[in-house]
C-alpha positions in Angstrom: 0.0 0.0 0.0 2.8 2.4 0.8 4.5 1.7 -2.6 1.1 2.2 -4.3 0.7 5.6 -2.7 4.2 6.6 -3.6 3.7 5.5 -7.2 0.4 7.5 -7.4 2.1 10.6 -6.1 4.9 10.2 -8.7 2.4 9.9 -11.6 0.4 12.9 -10.4 3.6 14.9 -10.0 4.6 14.0 -13.5 1.3 15.1 -14.8 1.5 18.3 -12.9 5.0 19.0 -14.1 4.0 18.4 -17.7 1.0 20.7 -17.4 2.8 23.4 -15.5 3.7 26.6 -17.4 7.2 26.6 -18.8 9.6 29.1 -17.1 10.5 32.2 -19.1 13.6 31.5 -21.2 16.5 33.9 -21.7 17.6 34.5 -25.3 20.6 32.2 -26.1 23.4 32.9 -28.5 23.3 30.9 -31.7 20.5 28.5 -33.0 18.3 26.7 -30.5 16.4 23.4 -30.8 14.3 23.9 -27.7 10.5 23.7 -27.9 9.0 27.2 -27.9 7.2 27.9 -24.6 3.8 28.4 -26.2 4.0 24.9 -27.8 5.2 23.3 -24.5 2.4 25.0 -22.6 -0.1 23.7 -25.2 1.2 20.1 -25.0 1.1 20.2 -21.2 -2.5 21.5 -21.2 -3.5 18.6 -23.6 -1.9 16.0 -21.3 -3.6 17.5 -18.3 -6.9 17.6 -20.0 -6.6 14.1 -21.2 -5.7 12.8 -17.6 -8.6 14.7 -16.2 -11.0 13.2 -18.7 -9.5 9.7 -18.4 -8.3 9.2 -14.8 -8.5 5.5 -15.3 -5.2 5.8 -17.3 -3.4 6.5 -14.0 -4.9 3.5 -12.4 -3.9 1.4 -15.4 -0.4 2.7 -15.2 -0.2 1.8 -11.5 -1.5 -1.7 -12.1 1.1 -2.3 -14.9 3.9 -1.1 -12.6 2.7 -3.3 -9.7 2.5 -6.3 -12.0 6.1 -5.7 -13.2 7.3 -5.3 -9.7 5.6 -8.5 -8.6 7.1 -10.4 -11.5 10.5 -9.0 -10.7 10.2 -9.9 -7.0 9.0 -13.4 -7.9 12.0 -13.9 -10.2 14.3 -12.6 -7.5 12.8 -15.0 -4.9 13.1 -17.9 -7.4 16.8 -17.2 -7.9 17.4 -16.9 -4.2 15.7 -20.3 -3.6 17.9 -21.9 -6.3 21.0 -20.3 -4.9 20.3 -21.5 -1.4 18.6 -24.8 -2.1 20.9 -26.7 0.2 20.1 -24.5 3.2 16.4 -24.6 2.4 15.8 -28.3 1.5 18.9 -30.2 2.8 20.1 -28.6 6.0 20.8 -31.6 8.3 19.9 -29.5 11.3 16.3 -29.1 10.1 13.9 -31.8 11.2 12.3 -33.8 8.4 8.8 -35.3 8.4 6.7 -37.4 6.0 8.7 -39.5 3.6 12.4 -38.6 4.0 13.0 -39.7 0.4 9.9 -38.2 -1.0 9.7 -36.7 -4.5 8.4 -33.4 -3.3 9.6 -31.3 -0.4 7.4 -28.8 1.5 9.4 -26.4 3.8 7.6 -24.5 6.5 9.0 -21.5 8.5 6.8 -21.3 11.6 6.5 -20.0 15.2 4.7 -22.0 17.9 2.9 -18.9 19.1 1.6 -18.0 15.6 -2.1 -18.6 15.5 -2.0 -19.1 11.7 0.8 -21.7 12.1 -1.3 -23.5 14.7 -4.4 -23.3 12.5 -2.6 -24.9 9.5 -0.7 -27.6 11.5 -3.6 -30.1 11.3 -3.8 -29.5 7.5 -0.1 -30.2 7.1 -0.4 -33.4 9.2 -3.4 -34.6 7.2 -1.8 -33.9 3.8 1.4 -35.5 4.9 -0.4 -38.7 6.0 -2.4 -38.9 2.7 0.6 -38.2 0.4 3.3 -40.9 0.7 5.6 -39.0 -1.6 5.7 -35.8 0.5 8.8 -34.8 2.4 8.3 -32.0 5.0 11.1 -29.8 6.3 10.5 -27.9 9.5 12.3 -24.5 10.0 12.0 -23.3 13.5 11.6 -19.5 13.0 10.6 -18.0 16.4 9.7 -14.3 15.9 7.0 -13.7 18.5 9.1 -13.3 21.7 11.0 -15.3 24.3 8.4 -18.0 24.7 8.6 -18.8 21.0 12.4 -18.9 21.2 12.3 -21.3 24.1 9.8 -23.5 22.5 11.9 -23.7 19.3 15.0 -24.6 21.3 13.1 -27.3 23.2 11.8 -28.8 20.0 15.2 -29.0 18.4 16.6 -30.5 21.6 13.8 -33.1 21.4 15.0 -34.0 17.9 18.1 -35.4 19.5 16.0 -38.0 21.3 14.0 -38.9 18.2 10.9 -37.1 19.6 10.7 -34.0 17.4 7.4 -34.8 15.7 5.6 -35.8 18.9 6.7 -32.6 20.6 6.1 -30.5 17.5 2.4 -31.6 17.4 2.1 -31.1 21.2 3.5 -27.5 21.0 1.0 -26.7 18.2 -1.9 -27.7 20.4 -0.8 -26.7 23.9 -2.7 -23.8 25.3 -1.2 -20.5 24.1 0.9 -18.5 24.7 3.6 -21.2 24.6 6.3 -20.6 27.2 9.4 -22.4 28.2 7.6 -23.9 31.1 4.8 -25.3 28.9 7.3 -26.5 26.4 9.2 -28.4 29.1 5.9 -29.8 30.4 5.0 -31.0 26.9 8.4 -32.7 26.6 7.8 -34.5 29.9 4.4 -35.6 28.7 6.0 -36.9 25.5 8.3 -39.1 27.5 11.6 -37.2 26.9 14.6 -37.5 29.2 14.4 -34.0 30.8 17.9 -34.1 32.2 19.3 -34.8 28.8 16.9 -32.2 27.2 18.1 -29.5 29.6 21.8 -30.2 28.8 21.1 -30.1 25.1 19.3 -26.8 25.4 22.5 -25.1 26.3 24.3 -26.5 23.2 25.3 -23.5 21.0 24.5 -25.6 17.9 20.8 -25.3 18.6 21.0 -21.5 18.9 23.1 -21.4 15.7 20.4 -23.5 13.8 17.7 -20.9 14.8 20.0 -18.0 13.8 20.6 -19.6 10.4 16.9 -20.0 9.9 16.4 -16.3 10.6 19.1 -15.4 8.1 17.7 -17.7 5.5 14.2 -16.2 6.0 15.6 -12.7 5.6 17.3 -13.8 2.3 14.1 -15.2 1.0 12.0 -12.2 2.1 10.0 -14.1 4.7 9.0 -11.6 7.4 6.0 -13.4 8.9 4.7 -16.9 9.7 3.9 -19.3 8.4 6.0 -19.2 5.2 6.2 -22.1 2.8 8.8 -23.0 0.2 7.9 -25.6 -2.4 9.9 -26.2 -5.6 11.1 -22.7 -6.7 8.1 -20.9 -5.1 7.6 -19.0 -1.9 4.1 -19.0 -0.5 3.6 -16.6 2.4 0.8 -17.1 5.0 -1.6 -19.9 5.9 -3.0 -21.9 3.1 -5.9 -24.4 3.0 -5.7 -28.0 2.1 -6.8 -27.6 -1.5 -4.2 -25.0 -2.1 -1.5 -27.0 -0.4 -2.4 -30.1 -2.5 -2.4 -28.1 -5.7 1.0 -26.6 -4.9 2.4 -30.1 -4.3 0.9 -31.4 -7.5 2.4 -28.5 -9.5 5.8 -29.1 -7.9 5.8 -32.7 -9.1 5.9 -31.3 -12.6 8.9 -29.0 -11.9 12.6 -29.8 -11.7 14.1 -29.7 -8.2 15.7 -26.4 -7.1 19.5 -26.9 -7.2 22.3 -24.4 -6.5 
């Protein structure tokens, strides 16, 4: 919306500049190829009159500009996905669900305190169950405060005990807001070794994994949750089952993103 407003102002400023009276010109030595002031004024008046009679031209110009910008952004994102494919799809520190050798990979950047992530979690679980060829990569991307950061760390620590998926589902359903205390409680309910969990929480590798996810999200232009990457496409925001299944089907017809 801010860019649209700025573009509108730029177009209106251009129209005003064209229609504005030309400043008085001083005689110049030698021959001149400049447009005489009276002709410049007449042209500006014609432009102004046309824009006043056809304001839809400005809207059309803005729409064309927006479309061009969107296409340029989509292409830039596609190239970023290709360039950082290993980090996105094959980072060994990112937990993997579904079929680890599936033919299509769906990557999710999420936060356990994000209501949209929590809303889409059952859809992801159902689609994964029903699609034996789907591989899911989980990117812990805590952006909603200390509770989210703690929950992400607990989840990654749980992965070391082979309990990531159980804890992930539990944290998506535990009463919000999710805090460190609730995350530890969920881990205990899932049967994790809490002493080992607490030792693993202090491992700098876990903090580094989360930091890498933040840097990767920034490189891809992900500034909210959830954010999905599939094939060479970035899909921001929560999506319904039909959309998710369509994206997966489309991805099966595309080559895999490789650096």
